[in-house]
C-alpha positions in Angstrom: 0.0 0.0 0.0 2.9 2.4 0.8 4.4 2.0 -2.6 1.0 2.5 -4.3 0.6 5.9 -2.4 4.1 6.9 -3.4 3.4 5.9 -7.0 0.2 8.0 -7.1 2.1 11.0 -5.7 4.8 10.6 -8.4 2.1 10.5 -11.1 0.5 13.6 -9.6 3.8 15.5 -9.6 4.7 14.5 -13.1 1.2 15.4 -14.4 1.4 18.8 -12.8 4.8 19.4 -14.4 3.4 18.5 -17.8 0.4 20.8 -17.2 2.8 23.6 -16.2 5.0 22.9 -19.3 8.1 22.9 -17.2 9.9 20.1 -19.1 8.7 21.6 -22.4 10.0 25.1 -21.4 13.4 23.6 -20.3 13.7 21.9 -23.7 12.9 25.1 -25.6 15.4 27.0 -23.5 18.0 24.4 -24.2 17.3 24.6 -28.0 17.5 28.4 -27.9 20.8 28.2 -26.0 22.3 25.7 -28.5 21.2 27.8 -31.4 22.6 30.9 -29.8 26.0 29.3 -29.2 26.1 28.1 -32.8 25.3 31.6 -34.0 28.0 33.0 -31.8 30.6 30.5 -33.2 29.5 31.5 -36.7 29.8 35.2 -35.9 33.3 34.6 -34.6 34.3 32.8 -37.7 32.8 35.4 -40.0 34.3 38.3 -38.1 37.8 36.7 -38.1 37.5 36.1 -41.9 36.5 39.7 -42.4 39.6 40.8 -40.5 41.7 38.6 -42.7 40.1 40.1 -45.8 40.8 43.6 -44.4 44.5 42.7 -43.8 44.7 41.2 -47.3 43.5 44.5 -48.8 45.9 46.4 -46.7 48.8 44.2 -47.7 47.9 44.6 -51.4 48.0 48.3 -51.1 51.4 48.1 -49.3 52.7 45.8 -52.1 52.1 48.5 -54.6 54.8 50.6 -53.0 57.4 47.8 -53.5 59.5 47.7 -56.6 59.1 44.5 -58.8 62.1 42.1 -58.9 61.1 40.4 -62.1 61.8 37.0 -60.7 58.6 35.4 -62.0 57.4 37.9 -64.5 53.8 38.2 -65.5 50.7 36.1 -64.7 52.6 33.5 -62.6 54.1 36.1 -60.3 50.7 37.7 -59.7 49.1 34.4 -58.8 52.0 33.5 -56.5 52.0 36.8 -54.7 48.2 36.8 -54.3 48.3 33.4 -52.7 51.3 34.3 -50.6 49.7 37.5 -49.4 46.4 35.8 -48.6 48.3 33.3 -46.4 50.1 36.2 -44.8 46.8 38.0 -44.1 45.3 34.9 -42.5 48.4 34.5 -40.3 48.5 38.2 -39.3 44.8 38.3 -38.4 45.1 35.0 -36.4 48.3 35.8 -34.5 47.9 39.5 -33.8 45.1 41.4 -32.1 44.0 44.1 -34.5 40.6 44.3 -32.7 38.5 44.4 -35.8 37.0 40.9 -35.2 36.2 41.7 -31.6 34.5 44.9 -32.5 32.3 43.2 -35.1 31.4 40.5 -32.5 30.5 43.2 -30.0 28.4 45.1 -32.5 26.4 42.1 -33.8 26.2 40.0 -30.6 23.0 41.7 -29.5 21.3 40.8 -32.8 21.6 37.1 -32.3 
């Protein structure tokens, strides 16, 4: 009889939780939190990529002030330098703190 009373109380508690939507609300909150964390990760990736693009543009402008050596003349040299400077820009934005990515994250974090 004691176990039957405990069982009926358990059922009452569970039914009141279902009526109050507590487990459902917890699940929705968890889903929102997961979506928000994924959005924040994506925002971080995009802002870091934007910073790399900015550094790449800056390096291209700086490259214009350097005299050509003529080592690999023409189209091949242009491709090589573009790829080289793109890798430089990714390394610079990753290893130095310019603050552009952080400012972008601050600006758009409230919109997530």
